[in-house]
ZAKE-604116 format. One record per atom (N, C-alpha, C): x, y, z; atom name. Coordinates in Angstrom, 2 decimals. Layout:
<recs>
u = X	v = Y	w = Z	a = CA
...
</recs>
This chain:
<recs>
u = -6.05	v = -1.72	w = -6.18	a = N
u = -5.08	v = -2.46	w = -6.97	a = CA
u = -4.99	v = -3.91	w = -6.47	a = C
u = -4.82	v = -4.81	w = -7.37	a = N
u = -4.76	v = -6.23	w = -7.00	a = CA
u = -3.33	v = -6.66	w = -6.75	a = C
u = -3.21	v = -7.66	w = -5.90	a = N
u = -1.88	v = -8.17	w = -5.61	a = CA
u = -1.41	v = -9.07	w = -6.75	a = C
u = -0.11	v = -9.07	w = -7.03	a = N
u = 0.39	v = -9.95	w = -8.09	a = CA
u = 0.40	v = -11.40	w = -7.61	a = C
u = 0.28	v = -12.30	w = -8.53	a = N
u = 0.35	v = -13.72	w = -8.20	a = CA
u = 1.79	v = -14.14	w = -7.98	a = C
u = 2.01	v = -15.39	w = -7.66	a = N
u = 3.36	v = -15.87	w = -7.44	a = CA
u = 4.03	v = -16.33	w = -8.73	a = C
u = 3.27	v = -16.39	w = -9.84	a = N
u = 3.84	v = -16.73	w = -11.14	a = CA
u = 4.00	v = -15.45	w = -11.97	a = C
u = 5.09	v = -15.35	w = -12.67	a = N
u = 5.24	v = -14.24	w = -13.61	a = CA
u = 4.38	v = -14.53	w = -14.84	a = C
u = 4.23	v = -13.55	w = -15.71	a = N
u = 3.42	v = -13.77	w = -16.91	a = CA
u = 4.01	v = -14.87	w = -17.78	a = C
u = 5.34	v = -14.91	w = -17.88	a = N
u = 5.99	v = -15.95	w = -18.69	a = CA
u = 5.78	v = -17.34	w = -18.08	a = C
u = 5.94	v = -17.44	w = -16.76	a = N
u = 5.72	v = -18.71	w = -16.08	a = CA
u = 4.27	v = -19.16	w = -16.23	a = C
u = 3.37	v = -18.19	w = -16.20	a = N
u = 1.95	v = -18.50	w = -16.35	a = CA
u = 1.65	v = -19.05	w = -17.74	a = C
u = 2.26	v = -18.47	w = -18.78	a = N
u = 2.07	v = -18.98	w = -20.14	a = CA
u = 2.62	v = -20.39	w = -20.27	a = C
u = 3.80	v = -20.64	w = -19.69	a = N
u = 4.37	v = -21.99	w = -19.74	a = CA
u = 3.52	v = -22.99	w = -18.95	a = C
u = 2.92	v = -22.55	w = -17.85	a = N
u = 2.06	v = -23.43	w = -17.07	a = CA
u = 0.83	v = -23.82	w = -17.89	a = C
u = 0.24	v = -22.86	w = -18.60	a = N
u = -0.90	v = -23.16	w = -19.45	a = CA
u = -0.50	v = -24.10	w = -20.59	a = C
u = 0.67	v = -23.85	w = -21.17	a = N
u = 1.14	v = -24.72	w = -22.25	a = CA
u = 1.36	v = -26.14	w = -21.74	a = C
u = 2.00	v = -26.26	w = -20.58	a = N
u = 2.23	v = -27.58	w = -19.99	a = CA
u = 0.93	v = -28.29	w = -19.65	a = C
u = -0.05	v = -27.54	w = -19.15	a = N
u = -1.35	v = -28.13	w = -18.84	a = CA
u = -2.02	v = -28.65	w = -20.11	a = C
u = -2.03	v = -27.83	w = -21.14	a = N
u = -2.69	v = -28.24	w = -22.39	a = CA
u = -2.00	v = -29.44	w = -23.03	a = C
u = -0.66	v = -29.44	w = -23.02	a = N
u = 0.06	v = -30.58	w = -23.59	a = CA
u = -0.22	v = -31.87	w = -22.83	a = C
u = -0.19	v = -31.78	w = -21.50	a = N
u = -0.45	v = -32.98	w = -20.69	a = CA
u = -1.90	v = -33.43	w = -20.83	a = C
u = -2.82	v = -32.48	w = -20.91	a = N
u = -4.23	v = -32.83	w = -21.03	a = CA
u = -4.55	v = -33.49	w = -22.38	a = C
u = -3.88	v = -33.06	w = -23.44	a = N
u = -4.11	v = -33.68	w = -24.74	a = CA
u = -3.33	v = -34.97	w = -24.92	a = C
u = -2.22	v = -35.09	w = -24.21	a = N
u = -1.39	v = -36.29	w = -24.35	a = CA
u = -2.01	v = -37.49	w = -23.64	a = C
u = -2.70	v = -37.26	w = -22.54	a = N
u = -3.25	v = -38.36	w = -21.74	a = CA
u = -4.23	v = -39.24	w = -22.51	a = C
u = -5.25	v = -38.69	w = -23.15	a = N
u = -6.18	v = -39.58	w = -23.86	a = CA
u = -5.53	v = -40.25	w = -25.08	a = C
u = -4.62	v = -39.55	w = -25.70	a = N
u = -3.91	v = -40.14	w = -26.84	a = CA
u = -3.07	v = -41.34	w = -26.39	a = C
u = -2.35	v = -41.17	w = -25.28	a = N
u = -1.54	v = -42.26	w = -24.75	a = CA
u = -2.41	v = -43.41	w = -24.27	a = C
u = -3.57	v = -43.11	w = -23.69	a = N
u = -4.47	v = -44.16	w = -23.22	a = CA
u = -4.98	v = -45.01	w = -24.38	a = C
u = -5.16	v = -44.37	w = -25.51	a = N
u = -5.65	v = -45.10	w = -26.68	a = CA
u = -4.55	v = -45.94	w = -27.33	a = C
u = -3.31	v = -45.43	w = -27.31	a = N
u = -2.22	v = -46.09	w = -28.02	a = CA
u = -1.42	v = -47.08	w = -27.18	a = C
u = -1.39	v = -46.92	w = -25.86	a = N
u = -0.56	v = -47.74	w = -24.97	a = CA
u = -1.46	v = -48.61	w = -24.10	a = C
u = -1.07	v = -49.87	w = -23.92	a = N
u = -1.91	v = -50.79	w = -23.16	a = CA
u = -1.77	v = -50.64	w = -21.64	a = C
u = -0.62	v = -50.16	w = -21.17	a = N
u = -0.47	v = -50.05	w = -19.72	a = CA
u = -1.08	v = -48.73	w = -19.21	a = C
u = -0.98	v = -48.50	w = -17.92	a = N
u = -1.62	v = -47.33	w = -17.31	a = CA
u = -0.65	v = -46.15	w = -17.16	a = C
u = 0.37	v = -46.07	w = -18.00	a = N
u = 1.31	v = -44.96	w = -17.89	a = CA
u = 0.69	v = -43.62	w = -18.29	a = C
u = -0.44	v = -43.65	w = -19.00	a = N
u = -1.13	v = -42.42	w = -19.37	a = CA
u = -1.63	v = -41.68	w = -18.14	a = C
u = -1.84	v = -42.41	w = -17.03	a = N
u = -2.35	v = -41.79	w = -15.80	a = CA
u = -1.38	v = -40.74	w = -15.26	a = C
u = -0.08	v = -40.90	w = -15.53	a = N
u = 0.90	v = -39.92	w = -15.09	a = CA
u = 0.63	v = -38.56	w = -15.72	a = C
u = 0.24	v = -38.52	w = -16.99	a = N
u = -0.08	v = -37.26	w = -17.66	a = CA
u = -1.31	v = -36.61	w = -17.02	a = C
u = -2.26	v = -37.41	w = -16.58	a = N
u = -3.44	v = -36.88	w = -15.90	a = CA
u = -3.04	v = -36.23	w = -14.58	a = C
u = -2.16	v = -36.89	w = -13.84	a = N
u = -1.71	v = -36.36	w = -12.56	a = CA
u = -0.93	v = -35.06	w = -12.76	a = C
u = -0.06	v = -35.02	w = -13.75	a = N
u = 0.71	v = -33.80	w = -14.04	a = CA
u = -0.23	v = -32.67	w = -14.44	a = C
u = -1.20	v = -32.95	w = -15.29	a = N
u = -2.16	v = -31.92	w = -15.70	a = CA
u = -2.95	v = -31.39	w = -14.50	a = C
u = -3.34	v = -32.27	w = -13.60	a = N
u = -4.07	v = -31.84	w = -12.41	a = CA
u = -3.19	v = -30.98	w = -11.50	a = C
u = -1.93	v = -31.35	w = -11.37	a = N
u = -1.01	v = -30.57	w = -10.54	a = CA
u = -0.79	v = -29.18	w = -11.11	a = C
u = -0.57	v = -29.10	w = -12.41	a = N
u = -0.36	v = -27.80	w = -13.05	a = CA
u = -1.63	v = -26.96	w = -12.98	a = C
u = -2.78	v = -27.58	w = -13.14	a = N
u = -4.05	v = -26.85	w = -13.02	a = CA
u = -4.23	v = -26.29	w = -11.62	a = C
u = -3.82	v = -27.04	w = -10.60	a = N
u = -3.90	v = -26.56	w = -9.23	a = CA
u = -3.02	v = -25.34	w = -9.02	a = C
u = -1.84	v = -25.34	w = -9.59	a = N
u = -0.94	v = -24.18	w = -9.48	a = CA
u = -1.55	v = -22.96	w = -10.18	a = C
u = -2.12	v = -23.16	w = -11.35	a = N
u = -2.75	v = -22.05	w = -12.08	a = CA
u = -3.93	v = -21.49	w = -11.29	a = C
u = -4.74	v = -22.35	w = -10.72	a = N
u = -5.88	v = -21.90	w = -9.92	a = CA
u = -5.42	v = -21.15	w = -8.67	a = C
u = -4.38	v = -21.63	w = -8.02	a = N
u = -3.86	v = -20.94	w = -6.83	a = CA
u = -3.30	v = -19.57	w = -7.21	a = C
u = -2.64	v = -19.47	w = -8.35	a = N
u = -2.12	v = -18.17	w = -8.81	a = CA
u = -3.28	v = -17.23	w = -9.12	a = C
u = -4.33	v = -17.73	w = -9.75	a = N
u = -5.52	v = -16.91	w = -10.02	a = CA
u = -6.13	v = -16.39	w = -8.73	a = C
u = -6.23	v = -17.25	w = -7.74	a = N
u = -6.82	v = -16.85	w = -6.47	a = CA
u = -5.99	v = -15.76	w = -5.80	a = C
u = -4.67	v = -15.88	w = -5.87	a = N
u = -3.81	v = -14.86	w = -5.27	a = CA
u = -3.88	v = -13.55	w = -6.06	a = C
u = -4.02	v = -13.62	w = -7.37	a = N
u = -4.13	v = -12.41	w = -8.18	a = CA
u = -5.44	v = -11.69	w = -7.93	a = C
u = -6.49	v = -12.41	w = -7.63	a = N
u = -7.80	v = -11.79	w = -7.41	a = CA
u = -7.96	v = -11.23	w = -6.00	a = C
u = -7.06	v = -11.58	w = -5.12	a = N
u = -7.13	v = -11.10	w = -3.74	a = CA
u = -6.72	v = -9.62	w = -3.72	a = C
u = -7.52	v = -8.77	w = -3.09	a = N
u = -7.14	v = -7.35	w = -3.04	a = CA
u = -5.93	v = -7.15	w = -2.13	a = C
u = -5.16	v = -6.12	w = -2.44	a = N
u = -4.01	v = -5.81	w = -1.59	a = CA
u = -4.52	v = -5.32	w = -0.24	a = C
u = -3.80	v = -5.64	w = 0.82	a = N
u = -4.23	v = -5.16	w = 2.14	a = CA
u = -4.12	v = -3.64	w = 2.22	a = C
u = -5.07	v = -3.04	w = 2.90	a = N
u = -5.06	v = -1.58	w = 3.07	a = CA
u = -3.92	v = -1.18	w = 3.99	a = C
u = -3.28	v = -0.10	w = 3.65	a = N
u = -2.15	v = 0.40	w = 4.44	a = CA
u = -2.61	v = 1.61	w = 5.23	a = C
u = -3.12	v = 1.35	w = 6.44	a = N
u = -3.62	v = 2.44	w = 7.29	a = CA
u = -2.50	v = 2.93	w = 8.18	a = C
u = -2.23	v = 4.20	w = 8.08	a = N
u = -1.21	v = 4.79	w = 8.98	a = CA
u = -1.92	v = 5.65	w = 10.00	a = C
u = -1.69	v = 5.33	w = 11.24	a = N
u = -2.38	v = 6.06	w = 12.32	a = CA
u = -1.43	v = 6.99	w = 13.00	a = C
</recs>
């Protein structure tokens, strides 16, 4: 059995939604706005992606064996 991640299924869905929104908003803002404020959306998307990847890694880790001697 695999260990659960630190995000619940609902939190995981919201993390994916936030990642997709930030990832699609960044190029649109870069095209429409002259300053570099679009870079903030890139940083947020990268941060959320890091959290999703860390949750995936924890979910794929097998549970430790419980040896009773």
